[in-house]
KEVOPA-918314 format. One line per 2 residues: their letters; for each residue x, y, z of N, C-alpha, C, O. Coordinates in steps of 0.05 Angstrom, whole numbers, plus 5000, padded with zeros to 4 digits. Example, Ala and Ser with C-alpha at 12.3 -4.5 7.8 and 13.67 -1.06 7.14 Angstrom:
<atoms>
AS = 5264/4886/5156/5246/4910/5156/5264/4934/5156/5285/4934/5169 ~ 5257/4955/5142/5273/4979/5143/5258/5001/5157/5268/5023/5161
</atoms>
This chain:
<atoms>
MK = 5640/5294/3904/5631/5317/3919/5602/5324/3914/5587/5330/3932 ~ 5595/5324/3888/5567/5330/3880/5548/5310/3892/5526/5318/3901
RC = 5555/5284/3893/5538/5264/3904/5534/5268/3934/5512/5264/3945 ~ 5555/5277/3948/5553/5282/3977/5534/5305/3983/5518/5303/4001
CI = 5535/5326/3967/5517/5349/3970/5488/5341/3966/5471/5349/3981 ~ 5483/5324/3945/5456/5315/3940/5446/5298/3963/5423/5301/3971
AV = 5463/5281/3975/5455/5264/3997/5447/5281/4021/5428/5275/4035 ~ 5463/5303/4027/5457/5320/4050/5431/5334/4046/5415/5336/4064
VL = 5426/5344/4021/5401/5358/4015/5377/5339/4019/5357/5347/4031 ~ 5380/5314/4010/5358/5295/4013/5352/5289/4043/5329/5287/4051
CL = 5374/5287/4059/5370/5282/4087/5356/5305/4101/5338/5300/4117 ~ 5364/5330/4095/5352/5353/4107/5323/5355/4098/5306/5362/4115
TS = 5317/5349/4073/5289/5349/4064/5272/5330/4079/5249/5336/4086 ~ 5283/5306/4084/5268/5285/4098/5262/5294/4127/5241/5289/4138
AF = 5282/5307/4139/5279/5316/4167/5258/5337/4169/5241/5336/4187 ~ 5258/5357/4151/5237/5378/4151/5210/5367/4145/5190/5376/4156
SL = 5208/5346/4128/5183/5333/4122/5172/5320/4147/5147/5321/4151 ~ 5189/5307/4163/5181/5294/4188/5169/5313/4207/5149/5308/4220
VS = 5182/5338/4210/5172/5358/4228/5145/5367/4219/5127/5371/4236 ~ 5141/5371/4193/5115/5382/4183/5093/5361/4187/5070/5369/4189
CT = 5099/5335/4187/5079/5314/4191/5069/5313/4219/5046/5306/4224 ~ 5087/5320/4239/5080/5318/4267/5071/5344/4279/5064/5345/4302
TA = 5070/5365/4263/5062/5392/4273/5036/5400/4258/5035/5400/4234 ~ 5016/5408/4273/4991/5416/4261/4994/5441/4244/5011/5458/4251
PG = 4979/5444/4222/4982/5467/4205/4977/5493/4221/4958/5494/4236 ~ 4994/5513/4216/4990/5538/4230/5001/5539/4258/4999/5560/4271
SK = 5013/5517/4268/5023/5517/4295/5053/5513/4294/5064/5505/4274 ~ 5067/5519/4317/5096/5516/4318/5102/5490/4333/5087/5481/4350
PQ = 5125/5478/4326/5133/5453/4340/5134/5457/4370/5142/5478/4379 ~ 5127/5436/4385/5128/5437/4414/5157/5439/4424/5175/5426/4413
GR = 5161/5455/4445/5187/5455/4459/5189/5430/4476/5169/5415/4479 ~ 5212/5425/4488/5217/5401/4504/5198/5400/4528/5186/5380/4534
QD = 5196/5424/4542/5179/5425/4566/5150/5421/4559/5135/5407/4573 ~ 5141/5434/4536/5113/5430/4528/5107/5401/4522/5086/5391/4529
AL = 5126/5388/4509/5122/5360/4501/5119/5342/4526/5104/5323/4526 ~ 5135/5349/4547/5134/5333/4571/5108/5337/4586/5097/5318/4597
ES = 5098/5362/4586/5074/5368/4601/5049/5361/4586/5028/5356/4598 ~ 5050/5360/4560/5026/5354/4543/5032/5333/4523/5034/5338/4499
PP = 5035/5307/4532/5042/5286/4514/5019/5281/4494/4996/5285/4501 ~ 5025/5273/4469/5004/5268/4450/4984/5248/4460/4991/5228/4473
HA = 4959/5253/4455/4936/5235/4461/4933/5232/4491/4921/5212/4500 ~ 4942/5251/4508/4940/5248/4537/4911/5246/4545/4904/5230/4563
QE = 4893/5262/4533/4865/5262/4540/4852/5235/4534/4836/5225/4549 ~ 4860/5223/4511/4848/5198/4504/4856/5176/4524/4839/5160/4532
VV = 4881/5177/4534/4890/5157/4553/4875/5159/4579/4866/5139/4590 ~ 4873/5184/4590/4859/5189/4615/4830/5179/4613/4819/5167/4631
SE = 4817/5186/4590/4789/5178/4586/4786/5148/4586/4766/5137/4597 ~ 4805/5134/4574/4803/5105/4572/4806/5092/4600/4791/5074/4606
VS = 4825/5102/4616/4829/5091/4642/4805/5096/4661/4796/5078/4675 ~ 4795/5121/4660/4774/5128/4679/4747/5116/4671/4728/5116/4687
SR = 4745/5105/4647/4719/5094/4638/4716/5064/4643/4697/5052/4635 ~ 4736/5052/4656/4734/5023/4662/4709/5018/4679/4706/5032/4699
PA = 4693/4999/4672/4669/4994/4688/4675/4984/4716/4693/4968/4719 ~ 4660/4992/4736/4663/4982/4763/4650/4955/4765/4632/4949/4749
PA = 4658/4938/4784/4646/4912/4788/4616/4914/4794/4607/4935/4804 ~ 4601/4893/4787/4572/4894/4791/4565/4896/4820/4546/4909/4827
AP = 4581/4883/4838/4576/4884/4867/4599/4897/4881/4622/4894/4872 ~ 4594/4912/4903/4616/4924/4918/4636/4903/4927/4628/4881/4935
VL = 4662/4909/4925/4682/4889/4933/4701/4901/4953/4708/4925/4951 ~ 4710/4885/4972/4729/4893/4992/4756/4882/4984/4758/4858/4977
AL = 4777/4898/4985/4804/4889/4977/4821/4882/5001/4820/4897/5021 ~ 4835/4860/5000/4853/4852/5022/4881/4848/5010/4885/4832/4992
LG = 4900/4863/5021/4927/4862/5011/4947/4853/5032/4942/4858/5056 ~ 4969/4841/5024/4991/4834/5041/5017/4838/5027/5017/4840/5002
AV = 5039/4841/5041/5064/4847/5028/5076/4822/5014/5087/4825/4992 ~ 5073/4799/5026/5085/4775/5015/5065/4753/5012/5044/4753/5025
RP = 5071/4733/4996/5052/4713/4989/5040/4698/5013/5015/4695/5014 ~ 5056/4689/5033/5044/4674/5055/5022/4689/5070/5003/4677/5079
EV = 5025/4716/5071/5004/4732/5085/4978/4731/5070/4956/4732/5083 ~ 4979/4729/5044/4954/4728/5028/4944/4699/5025/4920/4695/5024
TL = 4962/4680/5025/4954/4652/5022/4936/4644/5046/4918/4628/5042 ~ 4942/4654/5070/4925/4648/5093/4896/4657/5088/4878/4642/5095
LQ = 4892/4680/5076/4865/4689/5070/4854/4675/5046/4830/4669/5045 ~ 4870/4668/5027/4861/4654/5003/4849/4627/5010/4830/4618/4997
SM = 4860/4614/5030/4850/4588/5038/4822/4589/5049/4808/4569/5051 ~ 4813/4614/5057/4786/4617/5068/4765/4624/5046/4741/4626/5052
LT = 4774/4627/5021/4756/4637/5000/4738/4615/4989/4746/4591/4988 ~ 4715/4623/4980/4698/4606/4963/4694/4621/4936/4699/4645/4934
DV = 4684/4607/4916/4680/4618/4889/4705/4632/4879/4704/4655/4870 ~ 4727/4618/4880/4753/4631/4874/4757/4634/4844/4753/4616/4828
KS = 4766/4658/4837/4774/4664/4809/4801/4679/4810/4806/4695/4828 ~ 4818/4674/4790/4844/4687/4789/4847/4703/4763/4838/4694/4742
QE = 4859/4726/4765/4863/4743/4742/4891/4756/4744/4898/4766/4765 ~ 4906/4755/4722/4932/4767/4722/4932/4793/4707/4923/4794/4684
IE = 4942/4815/4719/4943/4841/4706/4972/4852/4710/4982/4855/4732 ~ 4985/4857/4687/5013/4867/4687/5031/4849/4704/5049/4859/4718
GI = 5026/4823/4703/5043/4804/4718/5035/4800/4747/5048/4784/4761 ~ 5015/4815/4757/5006/4813/4785/4981/4796/4786/4962/4802/4771
EF = 4980/4776/4803/4957/4759/4806/4937/4771/4826/4945/4778/4848 ~ 4912/4774/4818/4891/4783/4835/4871/4760/4838/4862/4749/4817
IS = 4864/4753/4862/4846/4730/4868/4820/4740/4879/4820/4752/4900 ~ 4799/4734/4866/4772/4742/4874/4757/4719/4886/4762/4696/4879
GR = 4738/4724/4904/4722/4704/4916/4705/4716/4938/4699/4739/4938 ~ 4697/4699/4957/4681/4708/4980/4692/4697/5006/4701/4674/5007
IG = 4691/4713/5026/4695/4704/5054/4668/4707/5067/4659/4729/5073 ~ 4655/4685/5073/4627/4686/5081/4611/4696/5058/4612/4685/5036
AE = 4595/4716/5062/4579/4728/5041/4592/4753/5028/4581/4765/5010 ~ 4616/4760/5038/4629/4785/5029/4646/4780/5005/4665/4765/5006
PV = 4641/4794/4982/4659/4792/4959/4685/4807/4965/4686/4829/4974 ~ 4707/4793/4959/4734/4804/4964/4752/4799/4940/4747/4782/4924
VL = 4773/4815/4939/4795/4810/4920/4821/4812/4935/4825/4830/4951 ~ 4839/4793/4931/4864/4791/4945/4888/4795/4926/4886/4789/4902
AW = 4910/4805/4937/4935/4807/4923/4958/4811/4942/4954/4822/4964 ~ 4981/4801/4935/5005/4808/4951/5022/4827/4934/5025/4824/4910
TG = 5032/4848/4948/5044/4871/4934/5073/4868/4929/5084/4880/4910 ~ 5087/4852/4945/5116/4853/4945/5125/4873/4967/5109/4889/4976
VG = 5150/4871/4974/5160/4887/4997/5168/4915/4987/5179/4919/4965 ~ 5162/4935/5003/5171/4963/4998/5149/4980/4987/5128/4971/4977
KV = 5153/5006/4988/5133/5026/4981/5126/5026/4952/5102/5028/4945 ~ 5146/5023/4934/5140/5024/4905/5124/5000/4897/5104/5003/4882
NA = 5132/4976/4906/5116/4952/4899/5087/4954/4910/5069/4947/4896 ~ 5084/4964/4934/5058/4967/4946/5041/4987/4930/5017/4982/4925
AM = 5053/5010/4922/5039/5030/4907/5031/5020/4879/5008/5025/4870 ~ 5048/5005/4866/5042/4994/4839/5019/4975/4840/5000/4978/4824
TT = 5019/4956/4859/4998/4937/4861/4971/4950/4869/4950/4943/4859 ~ 4973/4969/4887/4949/4983/4896/4936/4999/4873/4912/5000/4871
TL = 4953/5011/4856/4943/5026/4833/4928/5008/4814/4906/5015/4805 ~ 4939/4985/4808/4926/4966/4791/4899/4957/4803/4879/4954/4790
LL = 4900/4952/4829/4876/4943/4844/4854/4964/4841/4831/4958/4835 ~ 4860/4989/4847/4840/5011/4847/4829/5015/4819/4805/5020/4815
EH = 4846/5013/4798/4837/5019/4771/4820/4996/4760/4801/5002/4745 ~ 4826/4972/4766/4813/4949/4754/4790/4937/4770/4771/4926/4759
FH = 4791/4941/4797/4770/4928/4814/4753/4947/4829/4732/4939/4840 ~ 4761/4972/4830/4744/4993/4843/4734/4984/4871/4710/4985/4875
PT = 4752/4976/4889/4742/4967/4915/4730/4990/4931/4737/5013/4928 ~ 4710/4983/4948/4698/5003/4965/4717/5010/4988/4717/5033/4997
RV = 4732/4990/4998/4751/4994/5019/4775/4975/5016/4773/4955/5002 ~ 4797/4982/5029/4821/4965/5027/4832/4960/5055/4834/4978/5071
IF = 4839/4935/5061/4852/4927/5086/4880/4916/5078/4882/4898/5061 ~ 4901/4927/5091/4928/4916/5088/4936/4901/5113/4934/4912/5135
TG = 4944/4876/5109/4950/4859/5132/4979/4849/5130/4990/4847/5108 ~ 4990/4841/5152/5017/4829/5152/5032/4833/5178/5019/4837/5199
IA = 5058/4832/5177/5075/4833/5201/5089/4860/5203/5089/4876/5183 ~ 5099/4866/5226/5114/4891/5231/5133/4888/5254/5131/4869/5270
GG = 5151/4907/5257/5168/4909/5280/5155/4925/5302/5143/4946/5296 ~ 5157/4916/5326/5145/4931/5348/5162/4954/5358/5185/4950/5365
ID = 5151/4978/5358/5164/5001/5369/5157/5006/5398/5174/5011/5415 ~ 5132/5003/5404/5122/5005/5432/5135/4983/5448/5132/4959/5442
PN = 5150/4989/5469/5164/4969/5485/5145/4949/5499/5154/4928/5508 ~ 5120/4956/5501/5100/4938/5514/5090/4917/5495/5076/4899/5503
LE = 5097/4919/5469/5087/4899/5449/5107/4877/5447/5132/4881/5447 ~ 5097/4852/5444/5113/4828/5441/5104/4814/5415/5083/4820/5405
PG = 5121/4797/5404/5113/4782/5380/5086/4768/5384/5080/4756/5404 ~ 5070/4770/5363/5043/4759/5364/5022/4780/5370/4998/4776/5362
DI = 5029/4802/5383/5010/4824/5388/5002/4837/5362/5017/4836/5342 ~ 4979/4850/5362/4969/4863/5338/4964/4892/5342/4955/4901/5363
VI = 4972/4908/5322/4968/4937/5321/4947/4943/5299/4952/4937/5276 ~ 4925/4954/5307/4905/4965/5288/4912/4994/5284/4911/5010/5303
AK = 4919/5002/5260/4929/5029/5256/4907/5049/5254/4891/5049/5236 ~ 4906/5067/5274/4887/5090/5272/4897/5110/5251/4882/5126/5241
QT = 4924/5109/5246/4936/5126/5225/4962/5114/5217/4974/5098/5232 ~ 4971/5122/5193/4997/5113/5183/5013/5137/5174/5001/5158/5167
AY = 5039/5134/5174/5056/5157/5165/5082/5145/5154/5091/5123/5161 ~ 5095/5161/5136/5122/5154/5127/5142/5164/5148/5140/5186/5159
HD = 5162/5147/5154/5184/5156/5172/5208/5165/5156/5229/5172/5168 ~ 5207/5164/5129/5229/5173/5113/5221/5193/5092/5233/5195/5071
MG = 5199/5209/5098/5189/5229/5080/5191/5256/5093/5180/5260/5115 ~ 5204/5275/5080/5206/5302/5091/5233/5315/5084/5245/5308/5063
TL = 5243/5332/5101/5268/5346/5096/5288/5337/5118/5283/5339/5142 ~ 5311/5328/5109/5332/5318/5127/5352/5340/5133/5368/5348/5116
WS = 5350/5351/5157/5369/5372/5166/5391/5358/5182/5390/5334/5188 ~ 5412/5373/5189/5434/5362/5204/5425/5353/5232/5437/5334/5243
QG = 5404/5365/5242/5394/5358/5269/5372/5336/5268/5363/5327/5289 ~ 5365/5328/5244/5345/5307/5241/5325/5313/5219/5327/5333/5205
IE = 5305/5296/5216/5285/5298/5195/5261/5315/5204/5251/5311/5226 ~ 5253/5332/5186/5228/5347/5190/5207/5334/5172/5208/5336/5148
YG = 5188/5321/5184/5168/5305/5169/5148/5323/5155/5139/5343/5166 ~ 5142/5316/5130/5123/5331/5115/5115/5315/5090/5130/5300/5079
GV = 5090/5319/5081/5080/5305/5058/5084/5320/5033/5083/5345/5033 ~ 5089/5306/5011/5091/5319/4985/5064/5325/4974/5043/5316/4984
KS = 5063/5341/4953/5037/5349/4941/5025/5325/4925/5039/5310/4912 ~ 4999/5322/4927/4985/5302/4911/4986/5310/4882/4981/5332/4874
RM = 4994/5290/4865/4995/5295/4836/4967/5299/4825/4965/5310/4803 ~ 4947/5290/4839/4919/5292/4828/4906/5319/4835/4891/5329/4818
TG = 4912/5330/4858/4899/5355/4867/4917/5378/4870/4909/5401/4870 ~ 4943/5373/4873/4962/5394/4878/4963/5402/4908/4979/5419/4915
EP = 4947/5390/4924/4946/5396/4953/4966/5379/4967/4971/5356/4960 ~ 4979/5389/4989/4998/5373/5004/4985/5349/5017/4963/5351/5028
NP = 4998/5326/5016/4988/5303/5031/4994/5307/5061/5013/5321/5068 ~ 4977/5296/5078/4982/5299/5107/5006/5281/5115/5014/5263/5101
VF = 5017/5288/5138/5038/5270/5149/5026/5244/5157/5038/5223/5153 ~ 5002/5245/5170/4989/5221/5179/4963/5216/5162/4947/5234/5158
FP = 4961/5192/5152/4937/5184/5137/4918/5170/5156/4925/5148/5166 ~ 4895/5181/5161/4876/5169/5180/4863/5143/5170/4859/5141/5145
AD = 4857/5125/5187/4843/5100/5180/4814/5106/5173/4803/5125/5183 ~ 4803/5090/5156/4774/5091/5150/4759/5086/5176/4763/5065/5189
PV = 4741/5103/5184/4727/5100/5210/4710/5075/5211/4708/5062/5233 ~ 4698/5067/5189/4681/5043/5189/4699/5018/5193/4692/5001/5210
LL = 4721/5016/5178/4739/4993/5182/4752/4993/5209/4755/4972/5221 ~ 4759/5016/5219/4771/5018/5246/4752/5009/5267/4760/4993/5285
GA = 4727/5018/5266/4707/5009/5285/4702/4979/5283/4699/4966/5303 ~ 4700/4969/5258/4695/4940/5254/4718/4924/5265/4714/4902/5277
AE = 4743/4933/5262/4766/4919/5272/4767/4918/5302/4773/4897/5314 ~ 4760/4940/5315/4760/4941/5344/4738/4922/5355/4743/4908/5375
EA = 4715/4921/5342/4694/4904/5351/4701/4875/5347/4696/4858/5365 ~ 4713/4868/5324/4721/4841/5318/4742/4831/5338/4742/4808/5346
AK = 4760/4849/5345/4782/4841/5363/4772/4833/5391/4784/4816/5404 ~ 4749/4845/5399/4738/4839/5426/4729/4810/5428/4730/4799/5450
SM = 4719/4799/5406/4709/4772/5407/4728/4752/5394/4721/4728/5391 ~ 4751/4761/5386/4771/4743/5373/4787/4727/5393/4797/4739/5413
TF = 4790/4702/5389/4806/4685/5406/4832/4677/5391/4831/4663/5371 ~ 4855/4686/5401/4880/4680/5389/4894/4658/5404/4891/4655/5429
GP = 4909/4642/5390/4925/4621/5403/4947/4634/5420/4957/4656/5413 ~ 4956/4621/5441/4978/4632/5458/5004/4634/5443/5010/4618/5425
VG = 5019/4654/5450/5045/4659/5437/5067/4648/5455/5069/4655/5478 ~ 5084/4631/5444/5106/4620/5459/5131/4637/5457/5143/4639/5436
LR = 5137/4651/5479/5161/4668/5480/5182/4655/5497/5178/4634/5509 ~ 5206/4668/5498/5227/4657/5514/5220/4656/5543/5231/4640/5559
TG = 5202/4675/5551/5194/4677/5579/5169/4660/5585/5159/4660/5608 ~ 5160/4645/5565/5136/4628/5569/5114/4636/5550/5117/4653/5533
QR = 5090/4624/5554/5068/4630/5536/5051/4653/5547/5048/4657/5571 ~ 5039/4669/5528/5022/4690/5536/5001/4695/5514/5008/4690/5490
PP = 4977/4704/5520/4958/4709/5499/4965/4735/5485/4973/4754/5498 ~ 4961/4737/5459/4967/4762/5445/4947/4784/5453/4924/4778/5460
KV = 4956/4808/5452/4938/4831/5457/4935/4848/5432/4953/4847/5414 ~ 4914/4862/5430/4908/4879/5407/4907/4908/5417/4893/4914/5436
VV = 4921/4926/5403/4921/4954/5410/4915/4971/5385/4919/4962/5363 ~ 4905/4995/5390/4902/5014/5368/4924/5034/5370/4929/5046/5391
GT = 4938/5039/5348/4961/5057/5349/4969/5068/5322/4953/5068/5304 ~ 4994/5077/5321/5004/5089/5296/5025/5071/5284/5043/5061/5297
VV = 5022/5065/5258/5040/5049/5243/5056/5066/5223/5044/5082/5209 ~ 5082/5064/5223/5099/5081/5206/5113/5063/5185/5118/5040/5190
TG = 5118/5075/5162/5128/5061/5138/5153/5074/5127/5156/5098/5127 ~ 5172/5057/5118/5196/5067/5105/5209/5044/5090/5204/5021/5095
DV = 5227/5052/5072/5240/5032/5055/5266/5021/5068/5286/5017/5054 ~ 5264/5016/5094/5286/5003/5108/5274/4984/5128/5253/4989/5139
FV = 5288/4961/5133/5280/4943/5154/5294/4953/5179/5318/4952/5181 ~ 5278/4962/5198/5289/4974/5223/5297/4952/5242/5281/4935/5251
AS = 5323/4952/5249/5334/4933/5269/5353/4948/5287/5375/4940/5292 ~ 5342/4970/5298/5358/4988/5314/5342/4999/5337/5321/5012/5333
KE = 5351/4994/5361/5337/5004/5385/5337/5035/5385/5317/5047/5394 ~ 5358/5047/5376/5360/5076/5375/5340/5088/5355/5326/5108/5361
KS = 5338/5076/5331/5318/5085/5311/5290/5081/5321/5273/5098/5317 ~ 5285/5059/5334/5258/5054/5345/5250/5075/5365/5228/5085/5365
AE = 5269/5083/5382/5263/5103/5402/5258/5130/5388/5240/5145/5397 ~ 5272/5136/5367/5267/5160/5352/5240/5161/5339/5226/5181/5340
LA = 5231/5138/5328/5205/5137/5315/5182/5139/5336/5161/5151/5331 ~ 5187/5128/5359/5167/5131/5381/5165/5160/5390/5143/5170/5395
KD = 5188/5173/5393/5188/5201/5403/5177/5220/5382/5160/5237/5389 ~ 5186/5218/5357/5178/5237/5337/5151/5233/5324/5137/5252/5317
LG = 5143/5208/5321/5118/5201/5307/5098/5187/5324/5075/5181/5315 ~ 5105/5181/5349/5087/5165/5366/5081/5138/5355/5059/5127/5359
AS = 5101/5126/5342/5097/5100/5329/5094/5077/5348/5107/5075/5369 ~ 5075/5059/5341/5072/5034/5356/5086/5011/5341/5097/4993/5354
AV = 5087/5013/5314/5099/4992/5298/5111/5004/5273/5102/5025/5264 ~ 5130/4990/5261/5143/4999/5236/5143/4977/5216/5148/4954/5222
EM = 5138/4985/5190/5138/4966/5168/5146/4980/5143/5157/5002/5144 ~ 5140/4968/5119/5151/4979/5094/5131/4984/5072/5139/4990/5049
EG = 5105/4982/5077/5086/4986/5056/5061/5002/5063/5050/5016/5045 ~ 5052/5001/5088/5025/5011/5095/5018/5039/5087/4997/5044/5076
AA = 5037/5058/5092/5031/5086/5085/5028/5091/5055/5013/5108/5047 ~ 5043/5076/5039/5041/5078/5010/5013/5070/5001/5001/5084/4984
VA = 5002/5049/5012/4975/5040/5005/4955/5061/5015/4936/5068/5001 ~ 4959/5070/5040/4941/5090/5052/4941/5116/5036/4920/5129/5033
QL = 4964/5125/5026/4965/5150/5010/4949/5147/4985/4934/5165/4978 ~ 4953/5126/4970/4937/5122/4946/4907/5121/4951/4892/5133/4937
CC = 4900/5107/4972/4871/5105/4978/4861/5132/4987/4838/5140/4979 ~ 4876/5148/5002/4868/5174/5010/4864/5192/4986/4844/5207/4985
QR = 4882/5191/4967/4880/5208/4943/4857/5200/4925/4847/5217/4910 ~ 4849/5175/4926/4827/5165/4909/4800/5164/4924/4780/5156/4912
GV = 4800/5172/4949/4775/5172/4964/4765/5144/4972/4741/5140/4974 ~ 4784/5125/4976/4777/5098/4983/4786/5093/5012/4809/5098/5019
GC = 4768/5082/5028/4774/5077/5056/4796/5056/5059/4796/5037/5043 ~ 4814/5059/5078/4836/5041/5081/4842/5036/5111/4839/5054/5128
LV = 4850/5012/5117/4859/5005/5144/4883/4987/5143/4884/4968/5127 ~ 4903/4992/5159/4927/4976/5161/4927/4961/5188/4923/4973/5209
IR = 4930/4934/5186/4931/4917/5210/4957/4902/5210/4964/4889/5190 ~ 4973/4904/5231/4999/4891/5232/5002/4874/5258/4994/4883/5279
SI = 5013/4850/5254/5020/4834/5277/5050/4835/5281/5065/4833/5262 ~ 5058/4837/5306/5086/4841/5313/5102/4815/5309/5095/4794/5321
SD = 5123/4816/5294/5141/4793/5290/5167/4796/5304/5181/4777/5309 ~ 5174/4821/5311/5200/4826/5325/5197/4854/5338/5177/4867/5336
KA = 5218/4861/5353/5218/4886/5368/5235/4908/5355/5242/4928/5368 ~ 5241/4905/5329/5255/4925/5314/5282/4933/5327/5289/4957/5327
DR = 5295/4914/5339/5321/4918/5352/5342/4901/5339/5337/4890/5318 ~ 5364/4897/5352/5387/4883/5340/5380/4853/5335/5393/4840/5319
SA = 5360/4843/5349/5352/4814/5345/5329/4812/5325/5317/4790/5323 ~ 5322/4834/5312/5298/4834/5295/5299/4813/5272/5279/4800/5267
VM = 5322/4810/5259/5323/4792/5237/5318/4763/5246/5303/4748/5233 ~ 5330/4755/5268/5326/4728/5278/5298/4724/5289/5285/4704/5283
DK = 5288/4744/5303/5261/4742/5315/5240/4741/5292/5220/4726/5295 ~ 5244/4756/5271/5225/4755/5249/5222/4727/5238/5199/4718/5233
QL = 5244/4714/5234/5243/4686/5223/5229/4667/5243/5215/4649/5235 ~ 5233/4672/5269/5222/4655/5289/5192/4658/5293/5177/4639/5296
FY = 5183/4683/5292/5155/4689/5298/5138/4696/5274/5114/4703/5276 ~ 5149/4695/5250/5135/4705/5226/5109/4690/5221/5088/4703/5218
TM = 5109/4664/5221/5085/4649/5215/5063/4654/5234/5040/4658/5227 ~ 5070/4654/5260/5050/4659/5281/5038/4687/5279/5014/4691/5281
AA = 5056/4707/5274/5046/4735/5272/5028/4739/5247/5007/4752/5250 ~ 5036/4728/5225/5020/4730/5201/4993/4717/5204/4972/4726/5194
KN = 4992/4694/5218/4967/4680/5223/4948/4696/5240/4924/4697/5235 ~ 4959/4709/5261/4942/4726/5278/4930/4749/5263/4906/4755/5266
SA = 4946/4762/5246/4936/4785/5231/4915/4776/5211/4894/4789/5209 ~ 4920/4755/5196/4901/4745/5177/4875/4736/5190/4853/4740/5180
GL = 4878/4724/5214/4854/4715/5229/4836/4738/5236/4812/4736/5235 ~ 4848/4760/5245/4832/4783/5252/4819/4795/5228/4796/4804/5229
VA = 4833/4796/5206/4821/4807/5181/4797/4790/5172/4776/4801/5165 ~ 4800/4764/5174/4777/4746/5166/4754/4751/5185/4731/4750/5176
KI = 4759/4755/5210/4738/4761/5230/4724/4787/5223/4699/4789/5225 ~ 4739/4807/5216/4728/4833/5208/4709/4830/5184/4687/4840/5183
VG = 4719/4816/5164/4704/4812/5139/4679/4795/5144/4657/4802/5134 ~ 4682/4774/5159/4659/4756/5164/4638/4766/5182/4614/4760/5179
EG = 4646/4782/5203/4627/4791/5223/4628/4821/5229/4608/4834/5228 ~ 4652/4830/5235/4655/4858/5245/4647/4879/5225/4634/4899/5232
LK = 4653/4874/5199/4648/4894/5179/4618/4898/5176/4608/4921/5172 ~ 4603/4876/5177/4574/4878/5175/4562/4895/5197/4544/4912/5193
RG = 4572/4891/5222/4562/4907/5245/4570/4936/5242/4555/4954/5249 ~ 4595/4940/5231/4604/4967/5229/4590/4984/5208/4589/5009/5210
TE = 4577/4971/5189/4563/4986/5168/4533/4988/5172/4519/5000/5157 ~ 4524/4976/5194/4495/4976/5199/4486/5004/5210/4463/5008/5215
</atoms>
């Protein structure tokens, strides 16, 4: 019994000693909420992240959701260098005379946000272009057509009432201000994309009804963590958000860029019509759609961007 009492006393003494080592003299131990809001060394961590040096020359970032979308652009690069950060490969080089950095994000908003955060922190791009495929909401769009997003929005962000969703942005963690429902495109990139599209020649698209040249439109691209294959949902997105196309990453990239003051543009080529045949059509038209989108991005970088910044 005596030995048990001694053991308990020693344990309690060790515990109190541990508290006294982690608490500054004259102060009281942090409560749970205080500890969560003020983690140890928080200021040192923020200072270290924000002090990363920017690249010597301005760099334009080009992102895609999946590897083939980025591989098309990578094949156009010169002076290629590869760097892995947190398991994500970033490829630097030049398209023409323009320094660029490429990466593929993975599918979905979280993957896109994670890769974009690493990109912004380590490469400090002046602007970001997101390229890839999307489902067509506008009934006038066919596979191979391209949507240059004048704005992007989440279609699954807001308050869900019994009568439907009320769209609204959450507060920015950086400023405390509410994010907008629509994230506007960078005006320089938007203008450069429109100019590049005027002189761009796309290969004809083979559809079930025959061949037709792709068309380029400026519209609204909406983002959510679901693959839309529903005519009814497509009609809802067109009615409520004025959507031209739907995908799964663009608004997440646009939100981060908006909060960090970095210009962003989303360009999507239609691979399907976001209806019951979407899964099959995506497989059929994916390669052609991705090629069209990547081709326009390369044209913007090589020619249009220079004119847009003059």
